[in-house]
NUSEVO-239547 format. One record per residue (C-alpha): residue number from 0; residue in three letters; chain; x, y, z. Coordinates in Angstrom, 2 decimals. Layout:
<rs>
{NUM, "ala", "A", {X, Y, Z}}
...
</rs>
This chain:
<rs>
{0, "met", "A", {-11.36, -5.36, 17.08}}
{1, "phe", "A", {-10.68, -5.90, 20.68}}
{2, "ala", "A", {-13.80, -7.47, 21.54}}
{3, "val", "A", {-13.35, -9.82, 18.38}}
{4, "asp", "A", {-9.91, -10.65, 20.00}}
{5, "val", "A", {-11.13, -11.84, 23.55}}
{6, "ala", "A", {-14.04, -13.60, 21.59}}
{7, "trp", "A", {-11.58, -15.96, 19.40}}
{8, "trp", "A", {-9.71, -16.46, 22.20}}
{9, "ala", "A", {-12.26, -17.69, 24.64}}
{10, "ala", "A", {-13.81, -19.48, 21.55}}
{11, "ala", "A", {-10.07, -21.18, 21.21}}
{12, "met", "A", {-10.31, -22.21, 24.87}}
{13, "arg", "A", {-13.22, -24.13, 24.45}}
{14, "leu", "A", {-11.95, -25.68, 21.28}}
{15, "thr", "A", {-9.15, -27.67, 22.54}}
{16, "lys", "A", {-8.31, -29.18, 25.76}}
{17, "ser", "A", {-4.87, -29.49, 25.00}}
{18, "lys", "A", {-2.98, -27.68, 27.33}}
{19, "thr", "A", {-0.11, -26.99, 25.43}}
{20, "ala", "A", {-2.04, -25.71, 22.47}}
{21, "arg", "A", {-4.19, -23.51, 25.07}}
{22, "ile", "A", {-0.32, -21.99, 26.15}}
{23, "leu", "A", {0.43, -21.39, 22.46}}
{24, "val", "A", {-3.23, -19.86, 21.59}}
{25, "ser", "A", {-2.85, -17.26, 24.83}}
{26, "val", "A", {0.68, -16.33, 24.23}}
{27, "phe", "A", {-0.24, -15.67, 20.21}}
{28, "met", "A", {-3.27, -13.45, 21.55}}
{29, "val", "A", {-1.54, -11.84, 24.36}}
{30, "cys", "A", {0.93, -10.49, 21.92}}
{31, "gln", "A", {-2.00, -9.86, 19.36}}
{32, "ile", "A", {-3.98, -7.63, 21.80}}
{33, "ala", "A", {-1.08, -5.88, 23.73}}
{34, "gly", "A", {-0.14, -5.19, 19.59}}
{35, "phe", "A", {-3.17, -3.83, 19.08}}
{36, "leu", "A", {-3.50, -1.59, 21.90}}
{37, "ala", "A", {-0.31, -0.21, 21.48}}
{38, "phe", "A", {-1.39, 0.60, 17.98}}
{39, "val", "A", {-4.73, 2.19, 19.02}}
{40, "val", "A", {-2.56, 4.47, 22.16}}
{41, "ala", "A", {-0.04, 5.39, 19.33}}
{42, "gln", "A", {-2.68, 7.11, 17.49}}
{43, "gly", "A", {-2.09, 10.89, 18.53}}
{44, "ser", "A", {0.68, 10.27, 21.05}}
{45, "pro", "A", {3.88, 12.18, 21.19}}
{46, "ile", "A", {5.60, 8.98, 22.84}}
{47, "asp", "A", {8.05, 8.07, 20.42}}
{48, "trp", "A", {8.40, 4.44, 21.94}}
{49, "val", "A", {5.94, 2.58, 19.72}}
{50, "arg", "A", {8.35, 3.31, 16.94}}
{51, "gln", "A", {11.05, 0.86, 18.55}}
{52, "ile", "A", {8.58, -2.23, 18.31}}
{53, "pro", "A", {10.16, -4.35, 15.50}}
{54, "lys", "A", {8.42, -4.61, 12.25}}
{55, "ala", "A", {7.85, -8.49, 12.55}}
{56, "ala", "A", {5.44, -7.54, 15.25}}
{57, "trp", "A", {3.27, -4.77, 13.39}}
{58, "ala", "A", {3.12, -7.11, 10.32}}
{59, "ala", "A", {2.03, -9.60, 12.49}}
{60, "val", "A", {-0.96, -7.69, 14.18}}
{61, "val", "A", {-1.99, -6.29, 10.77}}
{62, "leu", "A", {-2.07, -9.75, 9.06}}
{63, "trp", "A", {-3.86, -11.23, 11.90}}
{64, "his", "A", {-6.23, -8.68, 12.20}}
{65, "phe", "A", {-6.80, -8.67, 8.22}}
{66, "phe", "A", {-6.36, -12.15, 7.68}}
{67, "gly", "A", {-6.33, -14.28, 10.52}}
{68, "leu", "A", {-9.52, -13.85, 11.36}}
{69, "ala", "A", {-10.79, -13.90, 8.16}}
{70, "val", "A", {-9.92, -17.42, 8.60}}
{71, "leu", "A", {-12.23, -18.06, 11.30}}
{72, "leu", "A", {-15.40, -16.25, 9.55}}
{73, "pro", "A", {-16.24, -20.00, 7.88}}
{74, "leu", "A", {-15.20, -21.59, 11.34}}
{75, "gly", "A", {-17.89, -19.21, 13.35}}
{76, "ile", "A", {-20.45, -19.74, 10.79}}
{77, "val", "A", {-20.10, -23.68, 10.55}}
{78, "arg", "A", {-20.26, -23.24, 14.57}}
{79, "val", "A", {-23.36, -21.19, 14.54}}
{80, "cys", "A", {-25.09, -23.11, 12.03}}
{81, "thr", "A", {-24.17, -26.21, 14.35}}
{82, "trp", "A", {-25.23, -24.46, 17.48}}
{83, "ala", "A", {-28.81, -23.32, 15.68}}
{84, "val", "A", {-29.74, -26.41, 13.99}}
{85, "arg", "A", {-29.21, -28.42, 17.83}}
{86, "gly", "A", {-31.32, -25.50, 19.49}}
{87, "leu", "A", {-33.84, -25.92, 16.88}}
{88, "gly", "A", {-33.75, -29.64, 17.50}}
{89, "arg", "A", {-34.12, -29.61, 21.14}}
{90, "leu", "A", {-36.73, -27.09, 20.42}}
{91, "thr", "A", {-39.03, -29.11, 18.24}}
{92, "gly", "A", {-38.36, -32.58, 19.61}}
{93, "ile", "A", {-36.95, -33.81, 17.00}}
{94, "glu", "A", {-33.35, -34.48, 18.35}}
{95, "gly", "A", {-32.99, -37.73, 19.93}}
{96, "lys", "A", {-30.73, -39.07, 22.14}}
{97, "arg", "A", {-27.22, -39.42, 21.79}}
{98, "pro", "A", {-25.28, -42.48, 21.75}}
{99, "ala", "A", {-23.07, -42.93, 24.38}}
{100, "pro", "A", {-19.77, -42.54, 23.42}}
{101, "ala", "A", {-17.67, -45.31, 23.13}}
{102, "pro", "A", {-14.77, -45.93, 25.59}}
{103, "val", "A", {-11.09, -44.59, 25.15}}
{104, "ser", "A", {-8.31, -44.83, 26.88}}
{105, "glu", "A", {-7.06, -42.25, 29.14}}
{106, "asn", "A", {-4.70, -40.96, 27.11}}
{107, "ala", "A", {-6.27, -41.40, 23.73}}
{108, "val", "A", {-7.24, -38.18, 21.85}}
{109, "thr", "A", {-10.68, -38.11, 20.35}}
{110, "arg", "A", {-11.11, -37.09, 17.11}}
{111, "arg", "A", {-13.49, -34.19, 18.14}}
{112, "glu", "A", {-10.34, -32.98, 20.42}}
{113, "phe", "A", {-7.91, -33.41, 17.47}}
{114, "phe", "A", {-10.21, -31.23, 15.18}}
{115, "gly", "A", {-10.59, -29.08, 17.91}}
{116, "thr", "A", {-7.09, -28.65, 18.62}}
{117, "ala", "A", {-6.55, -28.08, 14.95}}
{118, "ala", "A", {-9.31, -24.98, 14.58}}
{119, "ala", "A", {-7.79, -23.55, 17.76}}
{120, "leu", "A", {-4.08, -23.58, 16.07}}
{121, "thr", "A", {-4.41, -22.82, 12.51}}
{122, "pro", "A", {-5.66, -19.30, 12.02}}
{123, "pro", "A", {-2.47, -18.09, 14.53}}
{124, "leu", "A", {-0.01, -20.88, 12.36}}
{125, "phe", "A", {-1.59, -19.38, 9.33}}
{126, "thr", "A", {-0.47, -15.76, 10.74}}
{127, "ile", "A", {2.57, -16.60, 11.66}}
{128, "gly", "A", {3.37, -17.90, 7.90}}
{129, "leu", "A", {1.91, -14.95, 6.41}}
{130, "thr", "A", {3.79, -12.89, 8.73}}
{131, "gly", "A", {7.27, -14.53, 7.51}}
{132, "ala", "A", {6.75, -14.28, 4.09}}
{133, "ala", "A", {5.79, -10.93, 4.62}}
{134, "leu", "A", {9.12, -9.99, 6.03}}
{135, "thr", "A", {10.72, -11.24, 2.96}}
{136, "gln", "A", {9.48, -8.29, 0.79}}
{137, "leu", "A", {9.18, -5.24, 3.33}}
{138, "asp", "A", {12.76, -4.17, 2.55}}
{139, "his", "A", {13.05, -5.28, -0.97}}
{140, "phe", "A", {12.20, -3.54, -4.28}}
{141, "arg", "A", {13.24, -3.79, -7.85}}
{142, "val", "A", {13.72, -1.44, -10.42}}
{143, "arg", "A", {11.04, -1.75, -13.47}}
{144, "arg", "A", {12.27, -0.03, -16.84}}
{145, "phe", "A", {10.03, 1.03, -19.49}}
{146, "thr", "A", {11.09, 2.97, -22.72}}
{147, "leu", "A", {8.33, 4.89, -24.47}}
{148, "ser", "A", {7.34, 6.18, -27.97}}
{149, "met", "A", {6.73, 9.77, -27.21}}
{150, "pro", "A", {5.42, 11.39, -30.46}}
{151, "ala", "A", {5.10, 14.72, -29.12}}
{152, "leu", "A", {8.40, 14.58, -27.59}}
{153, "pro", "A", {11.17, 17.23, -29.01}}
{154, "arg", "A", {14.01, 16.09, -30.44}}
{155, "ala", "A", {16.11, 17.34, -28.09}}
{156, "leu", "A", {14.49, 15.60, -25.17}}
{157, "asp", "A", {14.85, 11.91, -27.12}}
{158, "gly", "A", {16.31, 9.97, -24.58}}
{159, "met", "A", {15.54, 11.70, -21.53}}
{160, "thr", "A", {15.66, 9.53, -18.26}}
{161, "ile", "A", {13.12, 9.45, -15.41}}
{162, "ala", "A", {13.23, 8.06, -11.82}}
{163, "his", "A", {9.81, 7.18, -10.69}}
{164, "val", "A", {9.34, 7.15, -7.35}}
{165, "ser", "A", {6.07, 6.44, -5.25}}
{166, "asp", "A", {4.42, 5.89, -2.17}}
{167, "met", "A", {7.43, 5.39, 0.30}}
{168, "his", "A", {5.34, 5.22, 3.23}}
{169, "val", "A", {8.18, 6.30, 5.38}}
{170, "gly", "A", {7.28, 5.01, 8.87}}
{171, "thr", "A", {6.31, 2.13, 10.65}}
{172, "leu", "A", {6.81, -0.67, 8.10}}
{173, "thr", "A", {9.35, 1.14, 5.86}}
{174, "arg", "A", {12.04, 2.56, 7.93}}
{175, "gly", "A", {16.15, 2.42, 8.35}}
{176, "arg", "A", {18.63, 0.29, 5.57}}
{177, "val", "A", {15.84, 0.48, 3.04}}
{178, "leu", "A", {15.52, 4.21, 3.17}}
{179, "arg", "A", {19.06, 4.13, 2.13}}
{180, "glu", "A", {18.50, 1.80, -0.34}}
{181, "met", "A", {16.31, 3.56, -2.01}}
{182, "val", "A", {18.03, 6.66, -2.30}}
{183, "asn", "A", {21.26, 4.74, -3.59}}
{184, "thr", "A", {19.30, 2.66, -6.11}}
{185, "thr", "A", {17.50, 6.56, -7.50}}
{186, "asn", "A", {20.99, 8.08, -7.57}}
{187, "ala", "A", {22.46, 4.97, -9.38}}
{188, "met", "A", {19.83, 5.58, -12.09}}
{189, "arg", "A", {21.71, 9.50, -12.91}}
{190, "ala", "A", {17.96, 10.25, -14.41}}
{191, "asp", "A", {17.17, 13.49, -15.49}}
{192, "leu", "A", {14.46, 13.82, -13.62}}
{193, "val", "A", {13.41, 12.65, -10.38}}
{194, "leu", "A", {9.53, 12.83, -9.62}}
{195, "leu", "A", {7.54, 11.07, -6.88}}
{196, "thr", "A", {3.91, 11.05, -6.47}}
{197, "gly", "A", {2.59, 10.51, -3.28}}
{198, "asp", "A", {2.62, 8.92, 0.16}}
{199, "leu", "A", {5.75, 10.46, 1.30}}
{200, "ile", "A", {4.97, 9.36, 5.16}}
{201, "asn", "A", {2.70, 6.36, 6.24}}
{202, "arg", "A", {0.79, 8.49, 8.08}}
{203, "glu", "A", {2.58, 10.22, 11.25}}
{204, "leu", "A", {4.41, 13.97, 10.80}}
{205, "ala", "A", {6.73, 12.60, 13.40}}
{206, "asp", "A", {8.51, 10.45, 10.51}}
{207, "leu", "A", {8.58, 13.65, 8.05}}
{208, "thr", "A", {12.22, 14.77, 9.16}}
{209, "glu", "A", {13.60, 11.39, 8.01}}
{210, "ala", "A", {11.40, 11.57, 4.64}}
{211, "ile", "A", {12.51, 14.99, 3.82}}
{212, "ser", "A", {16.12, 13.95, 4.57}}
{213, "met", "A", {15.83, 11.29, 2.14}}
{214, "val", "A", {14.28, 13.28, -0.59}}
{215, "lys", "A", {16.64, 15.91, -0.19}}
{216, "ala", "A", {19.45, 13.28, -0.85}}
{217, "met", "A", {18.04, 12.11, -4.31}}
{218, "glu", "A", {19.70, 13.75, -7.11}}
{219, "ala", "A", {19.13, 14.20, -10.66}}
{220, "arg", "A", {20.45, 16.08, -13.34}}
{221, "tyr", "A", {17.74, 18.83, -14.27}}
{222, "gly", "A", {15.58, 18.38, -10.66}}
{223, "leu", "A", {13.40, 17.09, -8.39}}
{224, "trp", "A", {9.62, 17.21, -7.96}}
{225, "met", "A", {6.86, 15.64, -5.78}}
{226, "val", "A", {3.26, 15.91, -5.24}}
{227, "glu", "A", {1.40, 14.89, -2.02}}
{228, "gly", "A", {-0.75, 11.68, -1.38}}
{229, "asn", "A", {-4.06, 10.57, 0.76}}
{230, "his", "A", {-1.49, 9.22, 3.62}}
{231, "asp", "A", {0.69, 12.48, 4.09}}
{232, "leu", "A", {-2.83, 14.12, 4.77}}
{233, "ile", "A", {-3.54, 11.89, 7.80}}
{234, "glu", "A", {-2.15, 13.85, 10.48}}
{235, "asn", "A", {-2.15, 17.32, 9.42}}
{236, "gly", "A", {-2.12, 18.08, 5.75}}
{237, "glu", "A", {-1.40, 21.80, 6.32}}
{238, "glu", "A", {1.45, 20.71, 8.34}}
{239, "phe", "A", {2.94, 18.22, 6.02}}
{240, "glu", "A", {2.61, 20.92, 3.51}}
{241, "arg", "A", {4.19, 23.65, 5.26}}
{242, "arg", "A", {7.24, 21.30, 6.63}}
{243, "val", "A", {7.80, 20.07, 3.26}}
{244, "lys", "A", {8.04, 23.37, 1.45}}
{245, "ala", "A", {9.98, 24.93, 4.36}}
{246, "ala", "A", {12.73, 22.11, 3.92}}
{247, "gly", "A", {13.06, 23.39, 0.26}}
{248, "val", "A", {11.37, 20.42, -1.29}}
{249, "pro", "A", {9.54, 21.31, -4.68}}
{250, "leu", "A", {6.18, 20.27, -3.83}}
{251, "leu", "A", {3.05, 20.80, -6.13}}
{252, "leu", "A", {0.06, 21.84, -4.98}}
{253, "asn", "A", {-2.03, 22.18, -8.33}}
{254, "glu", "A", {1.02, 24.22, -9.50}}
{255, "ser", "A", {3.68, 24.11, -12.12}}
{256, "ala", "A", {7.29, 23.95, -12.28}}
{257, "met", "A", {9.26, 25.00, -15.15}}
{258, "thr", "A", {13.04, 23.53, -16.07}}
{259, "glu", "A", {15.39, 22.91, -18.30}}
{260, "val", "A", {16.51, 19.18, -19.67}}
{261, "arg", "A", {19.31, 19.37, -22.50}}
{262, "gly", "A", {18.33, 22.62, -23.17}}
{263, "his", "A", {14.72, 22.18, -23.68}}
{264, "pro", "A", {11.86, 23.61, -21.57}}
{265, "val", "A", {10.20, 20.88, -19.55}}
{266, "gln", "A", {6.95, 21.68, -17.79}}
{267, "ile", "A", {5.95, 20.01, -14.60}}
{268, "phe", "A", {2.31, 20.05, -13.63}}
{269, "gly", "A", {1.20, 18.98, -10.16}}
{270, "leu", "A", {-1.82, 17.65, -8.41}}
{271, "arg", "A", {-2.48, 17.80, -5.11}}
{272, "trp", "A", {-4.54, 15.60, -3.03}}
{273, "thr", "A", {-8.57, 15.92, -2.69}}
{274, "leu", "A", {-10.64, 14.99, 0.26}}
{275, "gln", "A", {-13.27, 15.18, -1.26}}
{276, "gly", "A", {-15.14, 12.13, -0.57}}
{277, "gly", "A", {-16.12, 9.18, -3.11}}
{278, "ser", "A", {-14.56, 7.92, -6.05}}
{279, "gln", "A", {-16.96, 10.11, -8.55}}
{280, "arg", "A", {-16.56, 13.31, -6.73}}
{281, "arg", "A", {-12.67, 12.69, -6.44}}
{282, "asp", "A", {-12.30, 12.63, -10.58}}
{283, "gln", "A", {-14.60, 15.71, -11.16}}
{284, "val", "A", {-12.76, 17.48, -8.56}}
{285, "thr", "A", {-9.32, 16.75, -9.93}}
{286, "ala", "A", {-10.64, 16.92, -13.73}}
{287, "gly", "A", {-11.72, 20.53, -12.55}}
{288, "trp", "A", {-8.26, 21.26, -11.24}}
{289, "leu", "A", {-6.51, 19.98, -13.82}}
{290, "arg", "A", {-8.55, 21.91, -16.40}}
{291, "gly", "A", {-7.48, 25.42, -14.26}}
{292, "leu", "A", {-4.04, 24.25, -14.09}}
{293, "val", "A", {-3.23, 23.32, -17.88}}
{294, "lys", "A", {-3.93, 27.28, -18.37}}
{295, "gln", "A", {-0.20, 27.96, -17.45}}
{296, "arg", "A", {0.93, 25.55, -20.09}}
{297, "gln", "A", {3.62, 27.10, -22.01}}
{298, "pro", "A", {3.24, 26.27, -25.76}}
{299, "asp", "A", {6.94, 25.42, -26.27}}
{300, "ala", "A", {7.57, 23.21, -23.06}}
{301, "phe", "A", {7.06, 19.34, -22.96}}
{302, "pro", "A", {4.61, 18.87, -20.08}}
{303, "ile", "A", {4.68, 16.44, -17.51}}
{304, "leu", "A", {2.07, 15.71, -15.42}}
{305, "leu", "A", {2.31, 14.08, -11.81}}
{306, "ala", "A", {-0.71, 12.62, -9.64}}
{307, "his", "A", {-1.22, 10.16, -6.79}}
{308, "his", "A", {-4.43, 8.87, -8.17}}
{309, "pro", "A", {-4.31, 7.26, -11.31}}
{310, "his", "A", {-8.35, 7.76, -12.36}}
{311, "val", "A", {-6.65, 11.43, -13.33}}
{312, "phe", "A", {-5.28, 9.99, -17.00}}
{313, "asp", "A", {-8.85, 10.14, -17.90}}
{314, "ala", "A", {-8.92, 14.13, -17.73}}
{315, "ala", "A", {-4.94, 14.14, -19.01}}
{316, "val", "A", {-6.18, 12.66, -22.12}}
{317, "glu", "A", {-9.23, 15.20, -22.54}}
{318, "glu", "A", {-6.24, 17.82, -21.98}}
{319, "asp", "A", {-4.03, 16.12, -24.58}}
{320, "leu", "A", {-0.90, 15.46, -21.81}}
{321, "pro", "A", {1.47, 12.91, -23.30}}
{322, "leu", "A", {2.71, 11.72, -19.87}}
{323, "thr", "A", {1.40, 11.31, -16.51}}
{324, "leu", "A", {3.29, 9.61, -13.39}}
{325, "ala", "A", {0.90, 8.56, -10.75}}
{326, "gly", "A", {1.05, 5.51, -7.68}}
{327, "his", "A", {-1.45, 5.21, -5.24}}
{328, "thr", "A", {-2.59, 1.62, -6.27}}
{329, "his", "A", {0.47, -0.33, -4.90}}
{330, "gly", "A", {0.13, -2.52, -8.15}}
{331, "gly", "A", {-3.20, -4.03, -6.89}}
{332, "gln", "A", {-1.56, -5.20, -3.69}}
{333, "leu", "A", {-2.75, -8.81, -3.77}}
{334, "met", "A", {-2.99, -9.73, -7.12}}
{335, "leu", "A", {-3.59, -13.42, -8.74}}
{336, "asn", "A", {-1.90, -12.48, -11.42}}
{337, "ser", "A", {-1.32, -9.08, -13.70}}
{338, "gln", "A", {-5.29, -9.01, -14.59}}
{339, "cys", "A", {-7.31, -10.52, -11.45}}
{340, "gly", "A", {-7.07, -9.40, -7.58}}
{341, "val", "A", {-7.74, -6.18, -5.87}}
{342, "gly", "A", {-5.91, -3.61, -8.42}}
{343, "pro", "A", {-8.93, -4.53, -11.48}}
{344, "ile", "A", {-11.57, -4.52, -8.58}}
{345, "met", "A", {-10.72, -1.06, -7.20}}
{346, "phe", "A", {-9.21, 1.12, -10.02}}
{347, "arg", "A", {-9.43, 1.54, -13.77}}
{348, "tyr", "A", {-5.63, 1.95, -13.90}}
{349, "trp", "A", {-3.45, -0.38, -11.33}}
{350, "ser", "A", {0.29, -1.18, -12.38}}
{351, "gly", "A", {2.65, -0.18, -15.47}}
{352, "leu", "A", {1.89, 1.59, -18.67}}
{353, "tyr", "A", {-1.63, 2.50, -20.19}}
{354, "thr", "A", {-1.86, 4.26, -23.48}}
{355, "arg", "A", {-4.93, 6.44, -24.87}}
{356, "gly", "A", {-4.60, 7.90, -27.90}}
{357, "arg", "A", {-1.60, 10.28, -27.70}}
{358, "gly", "A", {-1.79, 9.84, -24.16}}
{359, "gln", "A", {0.55, 7.70, -22.07}}
{360, "met", "A", {0.55, 6.76, -18.14}}
{361, "val", "A", {2.58, 4.88, -15.85}}
{362, "val", "A", {1.59, 3.70, -12.81}}
{363, "ser", "A", {4.12, 2.44, -10.35}}
{364, "asn", "A", {3.42, -0.04, -7.25}}
{365, "gly", "A", {5.26, 2.10, -5.01}}
{366, "ile", "A", {8.59, 1.18, -3.35}}
{367, "gly", "A", {7.16, 1.62, 0.67}}
{368, "asn", "A", {4.57, -0.28, 2.45}}
{369, "trp", "A", {1.80, 0.51, 4.77}}
{370, "phe", "A", {0.31, -3.14, 4.50}}
{371, "pro", "A", {3.28, -5.72, 4.86}}
{372, "leu", "A", {2.19, -8.32, 2.91}}
{373, "arg", "A", {2.54, -7.92, -1.49}}
{374, "ile", "A", {1.16, -10.75, -3.95}}
{375, "asn", "A", {2.50, -10.51, -7.49}}
{376, "ala", "A", {2.63, -6.52, -6.97}}
{377, "pro", "A", {6.25, -6.25, -6.14}}
{378, "ala", "A", {7.64, -2.68, -4.95}}
{379, "glu", "A", {9.63, -0.72, -7.24}}
{380, "ile", "A", {11.02, 2.20, -8.67}}
{381, "ile", "A", {10.60, 2.80, -12.29}}
{382, "his", "A", {12.91, 4.03, -14.53}}
{383, "leu", "A", {11.45, 5.52, -17.80}}
{384, "thr", "A", {13.12, 6.31, -21.03}}
{385, "leu", "A", {11.58, 8.55, -23.47}}
{386, "arg", "A", {12.17, 7.98, -27.37}}
{387, "cys", "A", {10.91, 10.24, -30.24}}
{388, "gly", "A", {9.08, 7.85, -32.59}}
{389, "glu", "A", {10.11, 4.24, -31.15}}
{390, "lys", "A", {7.37, 2.02, -30.19}}
{391, "ala", "A", {6.93, 1.58, -25.96}}
{392, "glu", "A", {8.64, -1.38, -24.36}}
{393, "ser", "A", {8.86, -2.81, -21.16}}
</rs>
C-alpha cells in the first residue's frame, strides 16, 4: 500500500503542471501516507494516542485505500497501454513524426494539461466526497422491527420481545456518543431479552473495557447473553473470552443457558466462532458443534440459537431450532438494492428475515462499523416480537 501511495503521488506530479493542483495532491498524499503509517504502527502498539485521531481521518484513509486507488486502476491501465503502443511503434518504426504543436499563449491551458490536472485531482476529490458521505452515517442507526410467527412458541411466551444487537465494533470508528445511544435505545425497548451476536470490539483489547461497560449498562427484563465474533478474536481470543466472562457478562461458547420469561423456560444456545479456514470447512465445524450443543436441549424450554455467522441457519433447520439470530454480514455493507451487492455475493443469508420449514432466522445489519461506508445497508438494532400463529411481519 505504501508503495502504491508513493507511485500514485509521483504519477500525479507528472500528470499536472498546475502548481495549485500539485500542492493539493501533495497535501492529500502526505495525510494519507501519515494515516496509513499510523495505522501500521498502531498494530500491536500499547500507545493510546492513535485513539485520539478523528474518525474523519480514519475514514478518509480507509476509503482512499479501498476506493480512491480503485479509481486509479482504469487510468493506470490506459496509461500503461498508451506507453506500450508508443513503445511498440518506436521499435517497429511505425510511429511517424509527431506534428509540431500549435503555438499557444503563455497563460493558455492545453487540453493535455487540463485532462492531466483532472486525472490528478479526481481520485482525491472522489475520496473526500465518499468520506463526507460516510461521516453522515457513522453515528446513526435505525430500529428495525419484526413480528414473527412462531408455531412452536408456547402460549405463555406469546408477545415475548427481544432486542437483537450485533456487530458493535467498539473501537476506531464506533466510539463515544454513539455507544451511549446504543445503550439508551436498547433500554428504551424494555425487551424481555437482550441478545448480542458477536463482534463486540473491532479488533483491539484496549477497547474492551469500554465495550464491556456498554454491555453491562443494557437492561433486559429476563436477561442478556452474547456470543463472540471473528473481530473479537483478532488480537487475542483467549484473553477476550477470559475478560468478558470475568466481568460477569454471560458469554456463551458452545454453551447453553436457561432463563424464565413470564414463568416459562427459555433456553439460549450460543456458538463460538471457529478459526477454521474456508467457508465450507467453517460450516462443517459449526454444524458439528451445534449437533453436540443441542444434546443439552430441555424438552419444555423454547430454544433460541445465537451465532455470529448466518450460514449456521442450515444446520439449525436440520436440528429443528425455531429461531436463530446472527450478524456478521453488515447487511452486505455495499448494496445496489436489497438483492444486488456484496451481500449475496459473499453470503447465502445477509439481512433481515429468512424462513425455511419450521425455522426462522433474523440477520442483523449490525450497529457498529469497521468500514466507514454503508450503501443500502443501514446500521440497526433489531426489535423482535414473537407471536403464536400469526403471519410474520416486518
